[in-house]
KETORTOR-590086 format. One record per residue (C-alpha): residue number from 1; residue in one letter; chain; z, x, y. Coordinates in steps of 0.001 Angstrom, whole numbers, plus 524288, in hexadecimal, padded with zeros to 5 digits. Each point is the difference from the previous one (the first is absolute). Layout:
residues N
PT; resi; resn; chain; pz; px; py
PT; NUM; a; A; Z; X; Y .
...
end
This chain:
residues 96
PT; resi; resn; chain; pz; px; py
PT; 1; m; A; 68B31; D2D3E; 2FC4A .
PT; 2; e; A; 802BD; 809C1; 80BF6 .
PT; 3; v; A; 7F77D; 80CA4; 802E2 .
PT; 4; l; A; 8050D; 80B67; 8044E .
PT; 5; t; A; 7FB31; 80D54; 804B6 .
PT; 6; i; A; 805C2; 80B60; 7FDB3 .
PT; 7; q; A; 7FB5F; 80E61; 804A0 .
PT; 8; k; A; 807F6; 80F01; 80302 .
PT; 9; g; A; 80A0B; 7FA24; 7F97A .
PT; 10; n; A; 80244; 7F25D; 8075A .
PT; 11; i; A; 7FF2D; 7F253; 7FE05 .
PT; 12; y; A; 7FABD; 7F82F; 80AAB .
PT; 13; i; A; 80611; 7F1BC; 8007B .
PT; 14; s; A; 7FB5F; 7F844; 80947 .
PT; 15; s; A; 80762; 7F6D5; 8071A .
PT; 16; a; A; 7FEEC; 7F223; 7FCBB .
PT; 17; q; A; 803BD; 80861; 7EF0D .
PT; 18; y; A; 80BE0; 80536; 80904 .
PT; 19; e; A; 8042F; 7F0AA; 803A0 .
PT; 20; t; A; 7FDD8; 7FC9F; 7F132 .
PT; 21; y; A; 80543; 80911; 7F82F .
PT; 22; f; A; 809E7; 8097E; 80942 .
PT; 23; g; A; 8041F; 7F5B2; 80E95 .
PT; 24; g; A; 80905; 80633; 80397 .
PT; 25; v; A; 8015F; 80D7E; 7F8BB .
PT; 26; d; A; 7FD73; 80F1D; 80433 .
PT; 27; a; A; 801E7; 80754; 7F464 .
PT; 28; v; A; 7FABA; 7FCD1; 7F368 .
PT; 29; v; A; 802AF; 806B6; 7F135 .
PT; 30; l; A; 7F63F; 80383; 7F79F .
PT; 31; l; A; 80100; 80230; 7F566 .
PT; 32; k; A; 7F519; 8031E; 7F066 .
PT; 33; r; A; 80155; 7F56D; 7F3B6 .
PT; 34; e; A; 7F414; 80288; 7F53F .
PT; 35; n; A; 7F75C; 801D1; 8056D .
PT; 36; v; A; 80326; 7F75B; 80D03 .
PT; 37; f; A; 80759; 8031D; 80BE4 .
PT; 38; l; A; 808CC; 7F54C; 805F1 .
PT; 39; l; A; 80299; 7FF75; 811CC .
PT; 40; m; A; 80DF5; 7FA3A; 801A5 .
PT; 41; p; A; 802AA; 7FB96; 80B6F .
PT; 42; v; A; 80F06; 80669; 80257 .
PT; 43; q; A; 80846; 7FC3E; 80A7A .
PT; 44; n; A; 804F7; 80C39; 80484 .
PT; 45; a; A; 7F826; 80BB5; 80154 .
PT; 46; s; A; 808D6; 80B0B; 7F8D5 .
PT; 47; g; A; 7F9ED; 8072C; 7F571 .
PT; 48; g; A; 7F155; 7F59E; 804E8 .
PT; 49; l; A; 7F1A0; 80113; 8036B .
PT; 50; l; A; 80034; 7FC2F; 80E0C .
PT; 51; l; A; 7F6D8; 7F312; 8037A .
PT; 52; k; A; 7FB14; 808C9; 80D34 .
PT; 53; i; A; 7F922; 7F606; 80AD0 .
PT; 54; r; A; 7F230; 803F6; 80087 .
PT; 55; n; A; 7FA44; 7F92E; 8094F .
PT; 56; a; A; 802A2; 7F4CA; 80B1B .
PT; 57; d; A; 7FC10; 7F686; 7F4ED .
PT; 58; g; A; 80995; 80490; 7F971 .
PT; 59; d; A; 7FA0B; 80462; 7F449 .
PT; 60; r; A; 808EA; 80AC8; 7F789 .
PT; 61; v; A; 7FEB5; 80D75; 7F898 .
PT; 62; v; A; 807C0; 8056D; 7F6B8 .
PT; 63; h; A; 8015B; 80C7C; 7FD9D .
PT; 64; a; A; 80090; 80580; 7F1DB .
PT; 65; a; A; 7F9D9; 80D28; 7FD59 .
PT; 66; e; A; 8084A; 8060F; 7F9C3 .
PT; 67; f; A; 80240; 7F29E; 7F6DB .
PT; 68; f; A; 7F14D; 801AC; 7FC03 .
PT; 69; m; A; 80164; 80BD1; 7FDE4 .
PT; 70; l; A; 80AE3; 80288; 7F647 .
PT; 71; n; A; 7F965; 7F406; 7FA53 .
PT; 72; d; A; 7F126; 80665; 7FF80 .
PT; 73; v; A; 7FAB7; 7F7C4; 80742 .
PT; 74; e; A; 7F3EC; 804F3; 805B4 .
PT; 75; c; A; 80287; 7F91B; 80D60 .
PT; 76; q; A; 7F79F; 80693; 80B76 .
PT; 77; e; A; 7F165; 7F7AD; 80104 .
PT; 78; p; A; 80198; 7F28C; 803C0 .
PT; 79; r; A; 8020D; 7F442; 7F412 .
PT; 80; t; A; 802C1; 7F4F9; 7FF5A .
PT; 81; v; A; 80C80; 7FAB2; 7F738 .
PT; 82; d; A; 80249; 7F0C9; 7FC76 .
PT; 83; a; A; 80C62; 7FC1D; 80226 .
PT; 84; s; A; 806D0; 7F41E; 7F8DF .
PT; 85; w; A; 80F85; 7FC56; 805B0 .
PT; 86; n; A; 80897; 7FD10; 7F0CF .
PT; 87; t; A; 80B49; 7F645; 80482 .
PT; 88; d; A; 80866; 8071E; 7F46C .
PT; 89; l; A; 7FE61; 80C6D; 8059B .
PT; 90; a; A; 7FDDF; 7FA59; 80EBD .
PT; 91; a; A; 7F8D9; 80EFA; 7FF25 .
PT; 92; l; A; 7EFF1; 7FEDB; 8040C .
PT; 93; i; A; 7FA4D; 8061C; 7F395 .
PT; 94; l; A; 7F4F6; 808D9; 80406 .
PT; 95; s; A; 7F645; 8047E; 7F4C9 .
PT; 96; i; A; 7F9A7; 80BF8; 80318 .
end
């Protein structure tokens, strides 16, 4: 089980988490499925959300404020969420 931070509509991903789940990928898609969210790597950035490099350590950030707003998720204040990889879905499952 991993922990991610969400704040001001951004999902923060450490460099280790990026390498483990998204290494070499520049974009993700974020989908809602029942009561969880799926963060899925995509090869082509068209239509996806960019995994922007945040610092020299290689930490990443995904700007998803619009997605969270459309799905009625409060994400202004910092919050940590549990995340786990689902091999069958090829997605990081976020319990928000």
